[in-house]
C-alpha positions in Angstrom: -12.0 -9.3 21.9 -12.0 -10.6 18.4 -15.0 -10.2 16.1 -13.6 -12.9 14.1 -12.2 -10.7 11.4 -8.8 -9.4 10.7 -7.3 -7.0 8.0 -5.1 -9.1 5.7 -3.9 -6.1 3.7 -4.3 -2.5 3.0 -4.4 -0.6 -0.3 -4.5 3.0 -1.4 -6.7 2.4 -4.4 -10.1 0.8 -4.3 -9.7 -1.1 -7.7 -6.4 -2.8 -6.2 -8.5 -4.0 -3.2 -11.2 -5.2 -5.3 -8.9 -7.4 -7.6 -7.4 -8.8 -4.3 -10.8 -9.6 -3.0 -11.7 -11.2 -6.3 -8.5 -13.4 -6.2 -9.4 -14.4 -2.8 -13.0 -15.4 -3.9 -11.6 -17.4 -6.8 -9.7 -19.5 -4.1 -12.7 -19.9 -1.9 -12.0 -17.5 0.7 -14.6 -15.0 1.6 -13.4 -11.3 2.0 -14.9 -7.9 2.1 -13.3 -4.6 1.2 -13.6 -2.0 4.0 -13.4 1.7 2.5 -14.6 4.8 4.1 -15.5 7.5 1.5 -18.0 9.3 4.0 -21.0 7.9 2.2 -19.6 8.9 -1.3 -19.1 12.4 -0.4 -15.3 12.3 0.0 -13.8 9.9 -2.5 -10.2 10.7 -1.6 -10.7 10.0 2.0 -9.0 6.6 1.8 -5.7 8.2 1.2 -5.3 8.9 4.8 -7.0 5.8 6.2 -6.4 3.3 3.6 -8.6 0.6 2.3 -8.7 -2.6 4.1 -9.1 -6.2 2.9 -10.7 -8.1 5.6 -11.1 -12.0 6.0 -12.1 -14.5 8.8 -9.5 -15.3 11.4 -9.0 -18.8 10.1 -8.5 -17.6 6.6 -5.7 -15.1 7.4 -2.7 -17.4 6.5 -4.0 -18.5 3.1 -5.2 -14.8 2.3 -1.9 -13.4 2.9 -0.2 -15.9 0.6 -2.6 -15.2 -2.1 -2.6 -11.3 -1.8 1.0 -10.7 -0.8 1.9 -9.9 -4.5 -1.3 -7.6 -4.8 -0.4 -5.2 -1.8 2.0 -2.4 -2.2 
C-alpha cells in the first residue's frame, strides 16, 4: 500500500539533496529531504543508507526530469 510518496532520487551529500529540493520548490513541486543521521549523533550515517528526496506520487515524472542532472 502506497502512502502517496515516492523517492525520486538519492544523494550521498545533504547539500546536494537540499539543492535538488530547492529546484523542485522553485518549479512548484513540494518535496522533502529524508536523511537519518541518528538524531545528529552520527553525521556520516547517510553514507550507507543515502539521503532521499521524496515527492508525491503525482509529481514523480516532473520531479525526475528536474533533478536528473542533480543526482549522481
